[in-house]
C-alpha positions as a Markdown table, in Angstrom:
| # | Residue | x | y | z |
|---|---|---|---|---|
| 1 | Unk | 25.2 | 1.2 | 14.1 |
| 2 | Unk | 23.5 | 0.4 | 10.8 |
| 3 | Unk | 22.6 | -2.9 | 9.2 |
| 4 | Unk | 22.3 | -3.0 | 5.4 |
| 5 | Unk | 22.1 | -5.3 | 2.4 |
| 6 | Unk | 23.4 | -5.5 | -1.1 |
| 7 | Unk | 23.7 | -8.0 | -3.9 |
| 8 | Unk | 27.1 | -9.9 | -4.0 |
| 9 | Unk | 29.9 | -7.8 | -5.3 |
| 10 | Unk | 28.0 | -4.6 | -5.0 |
| 11 | Unk | 28.8 | -1.7 | -3.0 |
| 12 | Unk | 25.1 | -0.4 | -3.1 |
| 13 | Unk | 24.0 | -1.1 | 0.4 |
| 14 | Unk | 20.4 | -0.5 | 1.3 |
| 15 | Unk | 19.9 | 0.3 | 4.9 |
| 16 | Unk | 17.6 | -2.0 | 6.8 |
| 17 | Unk | 17.7 | -0.5 | 10.3 |
| 18 | Unk | 19.6 | 2.1 | 12.3 |
| 19 | Unk | 20.2 | 1.4 | 16.1 |
| 20 | Unk | 21.4 | 3.6 | 18.9 |
| 21 | Unk | 24.1 | 2.4 | 21.4 |
| 22 | Unk | 21.9 | 2.4 | 24.3 |
| 23 | Unk | 24.8 | 1.4 | 26.7 |
| 24 | Unk | 27.6 | 3.4 | 25.0 |
| 25 | Unk | 29.7 | 3.3 | 28.2 |
| 26 | Unk | 29.4 | -0.4 | 29.2 |
| 27 | Unk | 32.3 | -1.9 | 27.2 |
| 28 | Unk | 31.2 | -5.6 | 28.1 |
| 29 | Unk | 27.6 | -5.1 | 26.9 |
| 30 | Unk | 26.1 | -7.4 | 24.5 |
| 31 | Unk | 23.0 | -6.2 | 22.7 |
| 32 | Unk | 20.3 | -7.8 | 20.4 |
| 33 | Unk | 18.9 | -6.1 | 17.4 |
| 34 | Unk | 15.9 | -6.8 | 14.9 |
| 35 | Unk | 16.2 | -6.1 | 11.2 |
| 36 | Unk | 13.8 | -7.2 | 8.6 |
| 37 | Unk | 15.0 | -8.3 | 5.3 |
| 38 | Unk | 13.4 | -6.6 | 2.2 |
| 39 | Unk | 10.8 | -8.6 | 0.4 |
| 40 | Unk | 13.0 | -9.8 | -2.5 |
| 41 | Unk | 14.5 | -13.0 | -4.0 |
| 42 | Unk | 18.3 | -12.9 | -4.0 |
| 43 | Unk | 20.3 | -16.0 | -4.3 |
| 44 | Unk | 23.4 | -14.5 | -3.0 |
| 45 | Unk | 23.1 | -11.3 | -0.8 |
| 46 | Unk | 25.5 | -9.7 | 1.6 |
| 47 | Unk | 24.2 | -8.5 | 5.0 |
| 48 | Unk | 26.7 | -5.8 | 6.5 |
| 49 | Unk | 26.8 | -4.6 | 10.2 |
| 50 | Unk | 28.5 | -1.3 | 10.4 |
| 51 | Unk | 29.4 | 0.4 | 14.0 |
| 52 | Unk | 31.0 | 3.7 | 14.7 |
| 53 | Unk | 32.4 | 3.8 | 18.2 |
| 54 | Unk | 33.0 | 7.6 | 17.9 |
| 55 | Unk | 36.2 | 7.1 | 19.8 |
| 56 | Unk | 39.5 | 8.7 | 18.8 |
| 57 | Unk | 41.7 | 6.5 | 16.9 |
| 58 | Unk | 39.1 | 3.9 | 16.1 |
| 59 | Unk | 37.8 | 3.5 | 12.7 |
| 60 | Unk | 34.4 | 2.2 | 11.7 |
| 61 | Unk | 33.7 | -1.5 | 12.3 |
| 62 | Unk | 32.3 | -3.7 | 9.6 |
| 63 | Unk | 31.1 | -7.4 | 9.8 |
| 64 | Unk | 29.5 | -9.1 | 6.9 |
| 65 | Unk | 27.4 | -12.5 | 6.2 |
| 66 | Unk | 26.2 | -14.0 | 3.1 |
| 67 | Unk | 22.6 | -14.7 | 2.9 |
| 68 | Unk | 20.1 | -16.2 | 0.5 |
| 69 | Unk | 16.5 | -14.5 | 0.5 |
| 70 | Unk | 13.2 | -15.8 | -1.0 |
| 71 | Unk | 10.4 | -13.3 | -1.5 |
| 72 | Unk | 6.8 | -13.9 | -0.7 |
| 73 | Unk | 3.5 | -12.4 | -1.6 |
| 74 | Unk | 3.1 | -9.0 | -0.2 |
| 75 | Unk | 0.4 | -8.4 | 2.2 |
| 76 | Unk | 0.3 | -12.0 | 3.7 |
| 77 | Unk | 1.7 | -12.8 | 7.0 |
| 78 | Unk | 4.7 | -14.8 | 7.2 |
| 79 | Unk | 5.4 | -17.4 | 9.9 |
| 80 | Unk | 6.6 | -15.5 | 12.7 |
| 81 | Unk | 10.4 | -15.5 | 12.8 |
| 82 | Unk | 12.1 | -17.9 | 15.5 |
| 83 | Unk | 13.8 | -16.2 | 18.3 |
| 84 | Unk | 16.4 | -17.8 | 20.3 |
| 85 | Unk | 15.0 | -19.1 | 23.6 |
| 86 | Unk | 17.9 | -17.9 | 25.6 |
| 87 | Unk | 17.1 | -14.3 | 24.2 |
| 88 | Unk | 13.5 | -14.6 | 25.3 |
| 89 | Unk | 14.3 | -15.9 | 28.6 |
| 90 | Unk | 16.6 | -12.9 | 29.3 |
| 91 | Unk | 14.4 | -10.5 | 27.9 |
| 92 | Unk | 10.7 | -10.5 | 29.3 |
| 93 | Unk | 9.1 | -7.6 | 27.3 |
| 94 | Unk | 10.4 | -9.2 | 24.0 |
| 95 | Unk | 8.9 | -12.6 | 25.1 |
| 96 | Unk | 5.7 | -11.0 | 25.7 |
| 97 | Unk | 5.8 | -9.1 | 22.5 |
| 98 | Unk | 6.4 | -12.3 | 20.8 |
| 99 | Unk | 3.5 | -13.9 | 22.4 |
| 100 | Unk | 1.4 | -10.8 | 21.7 |
| 101 | Unk | 2.1 | -11.2 | 18.0 |
| 102 | Unk | 1.4 | -14.8 | 18.0 |
| 103 | Unk | -2.0 | -14.6 | 19.8 |
| 104 | Unk | -3.2 | -11.7 | 17.9 |
| 105 | Unk | -2.3 | -11.9 | 14.1 |
| 106 | Unk | -4.5 | -13.6 | 11.4 |
| 107 | Unk | -3.6 | -17.2 | 10.7 |
| 108 | Unk | -3.6 | -19.1 | 7.5 |
| 109 | Unk | -5.2 | -19.9 | 5.3 |
| 110 | Unk | -5.4 | -16.4 | 3.6 |
| 111 | Unk | -7.9 | -14.7 | 1.7 |
| 112 | Unk | -7.1 | -13.6 | -1.9 |
| 113 | Unk | -7.1 | -9.9 | -0.4 |
| 114 | Unk | -5.9 | -9.3 | 3.0 |
| 115 | Unk | -7.5 | -6.8 | 5.4 |
| 116 | Unk | -5.1 | -4.1 | 4.2 |
| 117 | Unk | -5.5 | -4.6 | 0.5 |
| 118 | Unk | -8.3 | -3.4 | -2.0 |
| 119 | Unk | -8.6 | -3.4 | -5.7 |
| 120 | Unk | -4.9 | -4.7 | -6.0 |
| 121 | Unk | -3.5 | -2.0 | -3.9 |
| 122 | Unk | -2.4 | -2.3 | -0.3 |
| 123 | Unk | -2.5 | 0.1 | 2.7 |
| 124 | Unk | 1.1 | 0.9 | 3.5 |
| 125 | Unk | 2.9 | 3.2 | 5.9 |
| 126 | Unk | 5.5 | 5.3 | 4.2 |
| 127 | Unk | 8.2 | 7.7 | 5.7 |
| 128 | Unk | 11.7 | 9.1 | 5.5 |
| 129 | Unk | 14.6 | 7.0 | 6.7 |
| 130 | Unk | 17.8 | 9.0 | 8.1 |
| 131 | Unk | 20.9 | 7.4 | 9.1 |
| 132 | Unk | 23.4 | 9.2 | 11.3 |
| 133 | Unk | 26.2 | 6.7 | 10.3 |
| 134 | Unk | 25.5 | 8.3 | 6.7 |
| 135 | Unk | 24.7 | 12.1 | 7.1 |
| 136 | Unk | 23.4 | 14.0 | 4.3 |
| 137 | Unk | 21.3 | 11.3 | 3.1 |
| 138 | Unk | 17.7 | 10.0 | 3.5 |
| 139 | Unk | 15.3 | 7.6 | 1.7 |
| 140 | Unk | 11.7 | 7.2 | 1.2 |
| 141 | Unk | 10.5 | 3.9 | 2.3 |
| 142 | Unk | 7.1 | 2.0 | 2.6 |
| 143 | Unk | 6.4 | -0.4 | 5.7 |
| 144 | Unk | 4.1 | -3.4 | 5.4 |
| 145 | Unk | 1.9 | -3.3 | 8.3 |
| 146 | Unk | 1.6 | -7.1 | 8.3 |
| 147 | Unk | 5.2 | -8.2 | 8.2 |
| 148 | Unk | 6.9 | -5.0 | 9.4 |
| 149 | Unk | 9.0 | -5.1 | 6.2 |
| 150 | Unk | 10.5 | -1.8 | 4.8 |
| 151 | Unk | 11.0 | -1.5 | 1.2 |
| 152 | Unk | 13.1 | 1.2 | -0.7 |
| 153 | Unk | 11.0 | 3.7 | -2.8 |
| 154 | Unk | 13.1 | 6.6 | -3.6 |
| 155 | Unk | 16.2 | 8.5 | -2.0 |
| 156 | Unk | 17.7 | 11.8 | -1.4 |
| 157 | Unk | 21.3 | 12.9 | -1.0 |
| 158 | Unk | 21.3 | 16.2 | 1.0 |
| 159 | Unk | 24.8 | 17.2 | 0.8 |
| 160 | Unk | 25.3 | 19.7 | 3.7 |
| 161 | Unk | 28.4 | 21.2 | 2.3 |
| 162 | Unk | 27.3 | 21.5 | -1.4 |
| 163 | Unk | 24.4 | 23.0 | -3.2 |
| 164 | Unk | 23.6 | 20.0 | -5.1 |
| 165 | Unk | 21.8 | 16.7 | -3.9 |
| 166 | Unk | 20.9 | 13.7 | -5.7 |
| 167 | Unk | 17.4 | 12.2 | -6.1 |
| 168 | Unk | 17.1 | 8.7 | -7.4 |
| 169 | Unk | 14.1 | 6.3 | -8.0 |
| 170 | Unk | 13.6 | 2.6 | -7.4 |
| 171 | Unk | 17.3 | 1.6 | -7.4 |
| 172 | Unk | 20.1 | 3.8 | -5.8 |
| 173 | Unk | 22.5 | 2.1 | -8.6 |
| 174 | Unk | 20.3 | 3.5 | -11.3 |
| 175 | Unk | 19.5 | 6.9 | -10.0 |
| 176 | Unk | 18.7 | 10.1 | -12.0 |
| 177 | Unk | 20.3 | 13.4 | -10.6 |
| 178 | Unk | 18.3 | 16.3 | -10.2 |
| 179 | Unk | 19.6 | 19.7 | -9.0 |
| 180 | Unk | 18.2 | 20.3 | -5.3 |
| 181 | Unk | 19.6 | 23.0 | -2.9 |
| 182 | Unk | 17.4 | 21.8 | -0.1 |
| 183 | Unk | 19.3 | 20.6 | 3.1 |
| 184 | Unk | 16.8 | 19.3 | 5.8 |
| 185 | Unk | 13.3 | 17.9 | 5.9 |
| 186 | Unk | 11.1 | 19.4 | 8.6 |
| 187 | Unk | 10.3 | 16.5 | 11.0 |
| 188 | Unk | 6.6 | 15.9 | 12.1 |
| 189 | Unk | 5.2 | 18.1 | 9.5 |
| 190 | Unk | 3.5 | 16.5 | 6.7 |
| 191 | Unk | 0.2 | 16.5 | 4.7 |
| 192 | Unk | -1.6 | 14.3 | 2.2 |
| 193 | Unk | -3.6 | 15.4 | -0.9 |
| 194 | Unk | -6.1 | 12.6 | -1.3 |
| 195 | Unk | -7.2 | 13.9 | -4.9 |
| 196 | Unk | -3.7 | 13.6 | -6.4 |
| 197 | Unk | -2.4 | 10.7 | -4.2 |
| 198 | Unk | 0.4 | 13.2 | -3.2 |
| 199 | Unk | 2.2 | 14.2 | 0.1 |
| 200 | Unk | 4.0 | 17.3 | 1.1 |
| 201 | Unk | 6.7 | 18.3 | 3.6 |
| 202 | Unk | 8.4 | 21.5 | 4.3 |
| 203 | Unk | 12.2 | 22.1 | 3.3 |
| 204 | Unk | 14.8 | 24.4 | 4.7 |
| 205 | Unk | 16.2 | 26.0 | 1.6 |
| 206 | Unk | 19.2 | 27.6 | 3.5 |
| 207 | Unk | 20.7 | 28.5 | 6.6 |
| 208 | Unk | 20.5 | 24.8 | 8.4 |
| 209 | Unk | 17.6 | 23.3 | 10.6 |
| 210 | Unk | 17.5 | 26.6 | 12.9 |
| 211 | Unk | 16.0 | 28.5 | 10.2 |
| 212 | Unk | 12.3 | 28.0 | 9.3 |
| 213 | Unk | 11.4 | 25.7 | 6.5 |
| 214 | Unk | 10.3 | 27.9 | 3.8 |
| 215 | Unk | 9.6 | 25.5 | 0.8 |
| 216 | Unk | 6.9 | 23.0 | 0.0 |
| 217 | Unk | 8.1 | 19.7 | -1.6 |
| 218 | Unk | 5.1 | 17.7 | -3.1 |
| 219 | Unk | 5.8 | 14.1 | -4.1 |
| 220 | Unk | 4.0 | 11.0 | -5.0 |
| 221 | Unk | 2.7 | 9.4 | -2.0 |
| 222 | Unk | 3.5 | 5.9 | -3.3 |
| 223 | Unk | 6.4 | 6.3 | -5.4 |
| 224 | Unk | 8.3 | 9.5 | -4.0 |
| 225 | Unk | 8.5 | 11.1 | -7.4 |
| 226 | Unk | 9.0 | 14.9 | -7.0 |
| 227 | Unk | 5.9 | 16.7 | -8.3 |
| 228 | Unk | 6.7 | 20.1 | -7.5 |
| 229 | Unk | 8.9 | 22.2 | -5.2 |
| 230 | Unk | 7.6 | 25.7 | -4.3 |
| 231 | Unk | 9.0 | 28.3 | -2.2 |
| 232 | Unk | 6.4 | 30.3 | 0.0 |
| 233 | Unk | 5.7 | 33.7 | -1.7 |
| 234 | Unk | 7.0 | 36.4 | 0.6 |
| 235 | Unk | 7.7 | 34.1 | 3.6 |
| 236 | Unk | 8.1 | 35.9 | 6.7 |
| 237 | Unk | 10.3 | 33.5 | 8.6 |
| 238 | Unk | 7.7 | 32.0 | 11.0 |
| 239 | Unk | 7.5 | 28.3 | 10.8 |
| 240 | Unk | 4.2 | 26.3 | 10.2 |
| 241 | Unk | 3.4 | 23.8 | 12.9 |
| 242 | Unk | 0.5 | 22.2 | 10.8 |
| 243 | Unk | -0.6 | 22.0 | 7.2 |
| 244 | Unk | -3.8 | 19.9 | 6.2 |
| 245 | Unk | -5.3 | 19.5 | 2.6 |
| 246 | Unk | -8.4 | 21.5 | 1.9 |
| 247 | Unk | -9.6 | 21.8 | -1.6 |
| 248 | Unk | -7.5 | 21.5 | -4.9 |
| 249 | Unk | -4.0 | 22.9 | -4.3 |
| 250 | Unk | -4.8 | 24.8 | -1.1 |
| 251 | Unk | -3.9 | 23.8 | 2.3 |
| 252 | Unk | -5.1 | 25.0 | 5.7 |
| 253 | Unk | -2.4 | 26.1 | 8.0 |
| 254 | Unk | -1.7 | 26.6 | 11.8 |
| 255 | Unk | 1.3 | 28.3 | 13.3 |
| 256 | Unk | 2.4 | 29.9 | 16.7 |
| 257 | Unk | 3.7 | 33.2 | 16.1 |
| 258 | Unk | 6.0 | 35.3 | 18.7 |
| 259 | Unk | 4.2 | 38.1 | 20.2 |
| 260 | Unk | 5.6 | 41.3 | 21.3 |
| 261 | Unk | 7.0 | 40.1 | 24.7 |
| 262 | Unk | 8.8 | 36.8 | 25.3 |
| 263 | Unk | 5.9 | 35.3 | 27.2 |
| 264 | Unk | 3.2 | 36.2 | 24.7 |
| 265 | Unk | 2.2 | 34.5 | 21.5 |
| 266 | Unk | -0.3 | 34.3 | 18.8 |
| 267 | Unk | -2.1 | 31.1 | 17.5 |
| 268 | Unk | -2.5 | 31.9 | 13.8 |
| 269 | Unk | -4.9 | 30.1 | 11.4 |
| 270 | Unk | -4.2 | 30.6 | 7.6 |
| 271 | Unk | -4.3 | 29.2 | 4.2 |
| 272 | Unk | -1.5 | 28.5 | 1.4 |
| 273 | Unk | -3.2 | 29.0 | -1.9 |
| 274 | Unk | -2.1 | 27.7 | -5.5 |
| 275 | Unk | 0.7 | 29.8 | -5.8 |
| 276 | Unk | 2.2 | 29.2 | -2.3 |
| 277 | Unk | 1.1 | 32.6 | -1.2 |
| 278 | Unk | 0.1 | 32.5 | 2.5 |
| 279 | Unk | -2.8 | 34.3 | 3.7 |
| 280 | Unk | -3.4 | 35.0 | 7.4 |
| 281 | Unk | -7.0 | 34.8 | 8.3 |
| 282 | Unk | -6.9 | 35.1 | 12.3 |
| 283 | Unk | -5.0 | 35.4 | 15.3 |
| 284 | Unk | -5.6 | 34.3 | 18.9 |
| 285 | Unk | -3.4 | 35.3 | 21.8 |
| 286 | Unk | -2.0 | 32.6 | 24.1 |
| 287 | Unk | 0.5 | 32.5 | 26.6 |
| 288 | Unk | 0.3 | 29.0 | 28.2 |
| 289 | Unk | -0.7 | 26.4 | 25.8 |
| 290 | Unk | 2.1 | 26.9 | 23.2 |
| 291 | Unk | 3.4 | 23.5 | 22.6 |
| 292 | Unk | 2.1 | 22.4 | 19.3 |
| 293 | Unk | 1.3 | 18.5 | 19.4 |
| 294 | Unk | -1.2 | 17.6 | 16.6 |
| 295 | Unk | -4.0 | 18.8 | 14.1 |
| 296 | Unk | -7.0 | 17.1 | 12.5 |
| 297 | Unk | -9.5 | 18.2 | 10.0 |
| 298 | Unk | -13.2 | 17.4 | 9.9 |
| 299 | Unk | -14.1 | 18.6 | 6.6 |
| 300 | Unk | -17.8 | 17.3 | 7.2 |
| 301 | Unk | -18.3 | 20.0 | 9.6 |
| 302 | Unk | -15.6 | 22.3 | 8.4 |
| 303 | Unk | -13.6 | 22.3 | 11.7 |
| 304 | Unk | -9.9 | 22.1 | 12.3 |
| 305 | Unk | -8.8 | 20.8 | 15.7 |
| 306 | Unk | -5.6 | 21.7 | 17.2 |
| 307 | Unk | -4.3 | 19.9 | 20.1 |
| 308 | Unk | -1.8 | 22.1 | 22.3 |
| 309 | Unk | 0.3 | 21.3 | 25.4 |
| 310 | Unk | 0.8 | 23.4 | 28.5 |
| 311 | Unk | 4.3 | 24.8 | 28.6 |
| 312 | Unk | 4.3 | 24.6 | 32.4 |
| 313 | Unk | 3.1 | 21.1 | 33.1 |
| 314 | Unk | 6.1 | 18.9 | 31.7 |
| 315 | Unk | 4.8 | 15.9 | 33.6 |
| 316 | Unk | 1.0 | 16.2 | 33.9 |
| 317 | Unk | 0.9 | 16.8 | 30.3 |
| 318 | Unk | -1.9 | 19.1 | 30.4 |
| 319 | Unk | -3.6 | 19.8 | 27.0 |
| 320 | Unk | -6.0 | 22.1 | 25.3 |
| 321 | Unk | -8.0 | 21.5 | 22.0 |
| 322 | Unk | -8.7 | 24.6 | 19.7 |
| 323 | Unk | -11.6 | 24.3 | 17.4 |
| 324 | Unk | -11.3 | 26.8 | 14.2 |
| 325 | Unk | -14.2 | 27.1 | 11.6 |
| 326 | Unk | -12.4 | 26.6 | 8.4 |
| 327 | Unk | -15.1 | 28.5 | 6.4 |
| 328 | Unk | -14.6 | 31.9 | 8.0 |
| 329 | Unk | -11.3 | 31.2 | 10.1 |
| 330 | Unk | -12.8 | 32.1 | 13.4 |
| 331 | Unk | -12.0 | 30.4 | 16.6 |
| 332 | Unk | -15.0 | 28.4 | 17.7 |
| 333 | Unk | -13.8 | 27.1 | 20.9 |
| 334 | Unk | -10.8 | 26.2 | 23.3 |
| 335 | Unk | -11.2 | 23.7 | 26.1 |
| 336 | Unk | -8.8 | 22.2 | 28.6 |
| 337 | Unk | -9.1 | 18.3 | 28.2 |
| 338 | Unk | -9.6 | 15.9 | 31.2 |
| 339 | Unk | -6.0 | 14.1 | 31.3 |
| 340 | Unk | -6.5 | 13.0 | 34.9 |
| 341 | Unk | -6.3 | 9.4 | 33.7 |
| 342 | Unk | -5.0 | 9.4 | 30.2 |
| 343 | Unk | -2.4 | 11.6 | 28.5 |
| 344 | Unk | -1.7 | 11.5 | 24.7 |
| 345 | Unk | 0.0 | 13.8 | 22.1 |
| 346 | Unk | -2.0 | 13.3 | 19.1 |
| 347 | Unk | -5.4 | 12.8 | 17.9 |
| 348 | Unk | -7.1 | 11.0 | 15.1 |
| 349 | Unk | -10.5 | 11.6 | 13.4 |
| 350 | Unk | -12.7 | 8.5 | 12.6 |
| 351 | Unk | -15.1 | 10.5 | 9.8 |
| 352 | Unk | -17.8 | 7.8 | 9.8 |
| 353 | Unk | -18.7 | 8.4 | 13.4 |
| 354 | Unk | -17.0 | 11.9 | 13.8 |
| 355 | Unk | -14.9 | 10.7 | 16.7 |
| 356 | Unk | -11.7 | 12.3 | 17.8 |
| 357 | Unk | -9.5 | 9.3 | 19.0 |
| 358 | Unk | -6.1 | 8.9 | 20.7 |
| 359 | Unk | -3.8 | 6.0 | 21.8 |
| 360 | Unk | -2.7 | 6.6 | 25.4 |
| 361 | Unk | -0.4 | 5.1 | 27.8 |
| 362 | Unk | -2.2 | 6.4 | 30.7 |
| 363 | Unk | -0.6 | 8.8 | 32.9 |
| 364 | Unk | 3.0 | 10.2 | 32.1 |
| 365 | Unk | 5.8 | 8.3 | 33.9 |
| 366 | Unk | 4.6 | 4.7 | 33.7 |
| 367 | Unk | 7.4 | 2.0 | 33.1 |
| 368 | Unk | 5.9 | -0.3 | 30.7 |
| 369 | Unk | 2.3 | 0.9 | 30.6 |
| 370 | Unk | -0.8 | -0.8 | 28.9 |
| 371 | Unk | -2.0 | 1.3 | 26.1 |
| 372 | Unk | -5.6 | 2.4 | 25.6 |
| 373 | Unk | -7.8 | 4.0 | 22.8 |
| 374 | Unk | -9.6 | 7.0 | 24.1 |
| 375 | Unk | -12.2 | 9.3 | 22.9 |
| 376 | Unk | -12.0 | 13.0 | 23.0 |
| 377 | Unk | -15.0 | 15.2 | 23.1 |
| 378 | Unk | -14.0 | 18.6 | 21.7 |
| 379 | Unk | -17.3 | 20.2 | 23.2 |
| 380 | Unk | -16.8 | 19.2 | 26.6 |
| 381 | Unk | -13.1 | 18.3 | 27.2 |
| 382 | Unk | -13.9 | 14.8 | 28.3 |
| 383 | Unk | -11.6 | 11.9 | 27.7 |
| 384 | Unk | -13.2 | 8.6 | 27.8 |
| 385 | Unk | -11.8 | 5.1 | 27.6 |
| 386 | Unk | -13.0 | 2.8 | 24.7 |
| 387 | Unk | -10.9 | -0.2 | 24.9 |
| 388 | Unk | -7.4 | -1.5 | 25.6 |
| 389 | Unk | -4.9 | -2.1 | 23.0 |
| 390 | Unk | -1.9 | -3.7 | 24.6 |
| 391 | Unk | -1.3 | -5.1 | 28.1 |
| 392 | Unk | 1.4 | -3.6 | 30.3 |
| 393 | Unk | 4.8 | -4.9 | 30.7 |
| 394 | Unk | 5.7 | -5.2 | 26.9 |
| 395 | Unk | 5.9 | -1.8 | 25.4 |
| 396 | Unk | 8.0 | 1.6 | 26.3 |
| 397 | Unk | 6.0 | 4.8 | 27.4 |
| 398 | Unk | 6.3 | 6.4 | 24.0 |
| 399 | Unk | 4.4 | 9.3 | 22.7 |
| 400 | Unk | 5.8 | 9.4 | 19.1 |
| 401 | Unk | 4.1 | 6.3 | 17.5 |
| 402 | Unk | 1.5 | 8.0 | 15.7 |
| 403 | Unk | 1.1 | 8.1 | 12.1 |
| 404 | Unk | -0.1 | 10.8 | 10.0 |
| 405 | Unk | -3.5 | 10.3 | 8.5 |
| 406 | Unk | -3.4 | 7.1 | 10.5 |
| 407 | Unk | -7.2 | 6.0 | 10.0 |
| 408 | Unk | -8.2 | 4.1 | 6.9 |
| 409 | Unk | -11.6 | 5.7 | 6.8 |
| 410 | Unk | -13.2 | 2.8 | 4.8 |
| 411 | Unk | -12.2 | 0.0 | 6.9 |
| 412 | Unk | -12.2 | 2.0 | 10.3 |
| 413 | Unk | -8.4 | 0.9 | 11.1 |
| 414 | Unk | -6.1 | 3.0 | 13.1 |
| 415 | Unk | -2.4 | 2.4 | 12.6 |
| 416 | Unk | -0.1 | 3.0 | 15.4 |
| 417 | Unk | 3.7 | 2.0 | 16.1 |
| 418 | Unk | 4.8 | 0.6 | 19.5 |
| 419 | Unk | 8.5 | 0.2 | 20.7 |
| 420 | Unk | 9.3 | -3.1 | 22.5 |
| 421 | Unk | 10.6 | -2.2 | 26.1 |
| 422 | Unk | 14.4 | -2.2 | 26.6 |
| 423 | Unk | 15.4 | -3.3 | 23.0 |
| 424 | Unk | 15.6 | -1.9 | 19.4 |
| 425 | Unk | 12.5 | -3.7 | 18.1 |
| 426 | Unk | 9.1 | -2.2 | 17.3 |
| 427 | Unk | 5.5 | -3.4 | 16.2 |
| 428 | Unk | 2.9 | -2.0 | 14.0 |
| 429 | Unk | -0.6 | -2.2 | 15.3 |
| 430 | Unk | -3.5 | -2.5 | 13.4 |
| 431 | Unk | -6.5 | -1.3 | 15.6 |
| 432 | Unk | -10.0 | -2.1 | 14.5 |
| 433 | Unk | -12.2 | 0.9 | 15.9 |
| 434 | Unk | -15.5 | -0.7 | 15.2 |
| 435 | Unk | -14.7 | -4.4 | 16.5 |
| 436 | Unk | -12.4 | -2.7 | 19.3 |
| 437 | Unk | -9.7 | -5.5 | 18.4 |
| 438 | Unk | -6.0 | -5.3 | 17.5 |
| 439 | Unk | -3.5 | -7.3 | 15.3 |
| 440 | Unk | 0.2 | -6.6 | 15.3 |
| 441 | Unk | 2.9 | -6.9 | 12.7 |
| 442 | Unk | 6.1 | -8.9 | 13.1 |
| 443 | Unk | 9.0 | -7.6 | 14.8 |
| 444 | Unk | 10.6 | -4.8 | 13.1 |
| 445 | Unk | 12.5 | -1.6 | 13.5 |
| 446 | Unk | 11.4 | 1.8 | 12.6 |
| 447 | Unk | 13.4 | 3.9 | 14.9 |
| 448 | Unk | 15.2 | 5.8 | 11.8 |
| 449 | Unk | 11.8 | 6.3 | 10.1 |
| 450 | Unk | 10.4 | 10.1 | 10.3 |
| 451 | Unk | 7.2 | 11.6 | 9.1 |
| 452 | Unk | 5.5 | 8.3 | 9.0 |
| 453 | Unk | 2.1 | 8.5 | 7.1 |
| 454 | Unk | -0.7 | 6.0 | 6.0 |
| 455 | Unk | -1.5 | 5.6 | 2.3 |
| 456 | Unk | -4.6 | 3.6 | 2.4 |
| 457 | Unk | -5.7 | 1.1 | -0.4 |
| 458 | Unk | -8.5 | 3.4 | -1.6 |
| 459 | Unk | -6.2 | 6.2 | -2.6 |
| 460 | Unk | -5.6 | 6.3 | -6.4 |
| 461 | Unk | -2.4 | 4.8 | -7.8 |
| 462 | Unk | 0.4 | 7.3 | -8.5 |
């Protein structure tokens, strides 16, 4: 099901949220969903709920409601939306999330520039929204870390059966067409170029998602404008697991290359240069830790940290950290991490203290765990608790809430997305690394958002 909004007498609906049917076989089930309206002023808009039952002989169900919306200053917290008391009584995790937001959010009066703003620009999250009810289409959206509100930035229509797709900016009703043969955006692979305030993703140019993405798409991090689309020169068909910005127009890369036997792989460190020619620098043989999870680059000491998971520990989530010297491409070390108390699948560098941090739900298998910020020591493999972010009983065990480039390095803020247990609702946490405190956005829904990245306030304007 998706929930969308459009002006009166318009068919140009903007998707607000996409939700899955958790109890598809429970015909008498009633489920509550969370959707945040865009920060606009609209005297008469239409909210549309569209549901596809995927049953033979049944068409798509549509229900609409007339609404009026009044915008408010961006970056300032609105009053927490009212939630029906019966709903809160029936759903304990939602009630706890509501109380957590109320007790850990800044209160009016507000300062002229909130914590997320600097010089008139605001730190926002950005990601690609995909809607299974409307396949072949994705949009680039921003997320306000205070209110949780999503705003449309730009869009793509990836027509699977055609060699042409449409790119449009600012408004789907006033779009500009551009020829584009790409069909799929690679999930969980994104980099940011801080010098140009641009981001890049990998695209599949042909053959569907089973083929390795072979083209670099660069776009404005804030406005979504396509800057350049460049096929990798003499691409060999092995996908990249990680790309990070190094120097002007050059990226450091990491990938897992199949070896001569099914149980043998090579961990490969390389570089994409300005003409998108790939240069392999070094390879390290590996047979066990071949599940890629995350990579972080510490340019102060020329170290690329790569977090890998053990293929044979699906429940223990054993992990190992590889450290590459980015100047000469050599492997400096690889250490097993102590995950006896805290497991995680992403790491974040806080450059001021050169700490490697992670948000952990504890051990795998907890129902509604407490979440903790931990520090990883790449020289010893130790994992140390720093402070608790959320209590137990509120959020699902979920390892996918990390944000690419999720640390605001000037303010020491780490952003993370949590999923409220048992319901289609999320919150964005703003974690103060120095003060060891956290605040939370209003309830939102980001389940349909992929490749979520932070564009901090100190990035230059597009």
